[in-house]
C-alpha positions as CSV (number, residue, x, y, z in Angstrom):
1,Q,4.7,17.1,1.1
2,V,5.1,13.8,2.9
3,Q,8.1,11.6,2.2
4,L,7.4,7.8,2.0
5,V,9.7,4.9,2.3
6,E,8.5,1.3,1.8
7,S,10.1,-1.9,3.1
8,G,9.4,-5.5,3.6
9,G,9.3,-6.8,0.0
10,G,11.0,-10.0,-1.0
11,L,10.8,-13.5,-2.5
12,V,8.1,-15.8,-1.2
13,Q,6.5,-19.0,-2.3
14,A,2.9,-19.2,-3.5
15,G,0.6,-19.5,-0.5
16,G,3.0,-17.7,1.8
17,S,2.8,-14.3,3.5
18,L,4.6,-11.0,3.6
19,R,4.2,-7.8,5.5
20,L,5.0,-4.5,3.8
21,S,5.6,-1.3,5.7
22,C,5.6,2.3,4.7
23,A,7.3,5.0,6.9
24,A,6.2,8.6,6.5
25,S,8.0,11.8,7.4
26,G,6.4,14.8,9.0
27,R,4.2,15.5,12.0
28,T,0.8,15.5,10.2
29,F,0.6,11.9,9.0
30,S,-2.9,11.5,10.3
31,S,-4.0,14.1,7.8
32,Y,-3.3,11.9,4.8
33,V,-5.5,9.2,3.2
34,M,-3.1,6.5,2.3
35,G,-3.0,3.8,-0.4
36,W,-1.1,0.9,-1.7
37,F,-0.6,0.3,-5.4
38,C,1.3,-2.3,-7.5
39,Q,2.9,-2.4,-10.9
40,A,3.9,-5.5,-12.7
41,P,6.3,-5.4,-15.7
42,G,4.5,-4.1,-18.8
43,K,1.4,-3.2,-16.9
44,E,-0.1,0.0,-15.6
45,R,0.0,0.8,-11.9
46,E,-3.0,-0.8,-10.2
47,F,-4.9,-0.1,-7.0
48,V,-4.5,-2.6,-4.1
49,A,-5.9,-0.9,-0.9
50,T,-6.7,2.4,0.7
51,I,-7.3,3.5,4.2
52,S,-8.9,6.6,5.8
53,R,-7.1,9.1,7.9
54,S,-8.3,7.5,11.1
55,G,-7.8,3.9,9.9
56,R,-11.4,3.0,10.5
57,V,-12.3,2.7,6.9
58,T,-10.5,0.5,4.4
59,Y,-11.2,-0.5,0.8
60,Y,-9.6,-3.3,-1.3
61,A,-9.3,-4.3,-4.9
62,D,-11.4,-7.4,-5.5
63,S,-8.2,-9.4,-6.4
64,V,-6.8,-9.0,-2.9
65,K,-10.0,-8.9,-0.8
66,D,-9.9,-11.4,2.1
67,R,-6.1,-12.0,1.5
68,F,-4.6,-8.6,2.2
69,T,-5.1,-6.3,5.2
70,M,-4.1,-2.6,5.3
71,S,-3.6,-0.8,8.6
72,R,-2.0,2.3,9.9
73,D,-0.4,3.6,13.1
74,N,-0.7,7.3,13.2
75,A,1.5,7.5,16.4
76,K,4.3,5.8,14.5
77,N,3.7,7.4,11.1
78,T,3.4,4.1,9.4
79,V,1.0,2.1,7.2
80,S,1.3,-1.6,6.6
81,L,0.0,-4.2,4.2
82,E,-0.3,-7.7,5.5
83,M,-0.3,-10.1,2.5
84,S,-1.4,-13.7,2.8
85,S,-2.2,-16.6,0.5
86,L,0.1,-15.0,-2.0
87,K,-0.3,-15.9,-5.7
88,T,2.2,-15.7,-8.5
89,E,0.1,-13.0,-10.1
90,D,0.7,-10.8,-7.0
91,T,4.3,-10.4,-8.2
92,A,4.9,-6.7,-8.7
93,V,6.6,-3.6,-7.3
94,Y,4.4,-2.3,-4.5
95,Y,4.1,1.5,-3.8
96,C,2.8,3.4,-0.8
97,A,1.1,6.7,-1.6
98,A,-0.6,9.6,0.1
99,R,-3.4,11.8,-1.1
100,P,-3.0,15.6,-0.6
101,P,-4.1,16.5,2.9
102,Q,-7.0,18.6,1.9
103,Y,-8.8,15.5,0.6
104,S,-10.5,13.2,3.2
105,A,-12.1,10.6,0.9
106,I,-10.4,7.3,0.3
107,S,-9.7,6.6,-3.4
108,D,-8.7,3.8,-5.7
109,S,-7.3,6.1,-8.4
110,P,-3.6,6.6,-8.6
111,N,-4.1,10.0,-10.2
112,Q,-5.6,11.3,-6.9
113,Y,-2.4,10.5,-4.9
114,A,0.4,13.2,-4.8
115,S,3.2,11.5,-2.8
116,W,4.8,8.2,-3.7
117,G,7.5,6.0,-2.2
118,Q,10.2,4.4,-4.3
119,G,8.5,1.0,-4.2
120,T,9.4,-2.5,-2.9
121,Q,9.6,-5.6,-5.0
122,V,7.4,-8.6,-4.2
123,T,8.1,-11.8,-6.0
124,V,5.9,-14.8,-5.6
125,S,7.3,-18.1,-6.9
126,S,5.3,-21.2,-7.9
């Protein structure tokens, strides 16, 4: 099972930008479909973005489309989430996740991800 560690969260004003990173352990990182999810207080965990094993295919939640960009570097075992034009409603804990390696399809369902990082807090102030 892959181990995931997120970084890059923080406090930013509305309209600003942040870059989240997720570092993965192991030598088979390119075998994993990866995703970003977020969870605000009192809310369920929500899908943000997902990326295919190669990085050629991405899919975003409507709420972040055209504002967030997910990418991966399989040589460095990392995935990133570039967040721009941030809104106060983007405030949440952001989690990096990996699907089991036998599954190649991207997914927006948290139930289809088996490995999770500890999360990084993103706070957007008005």
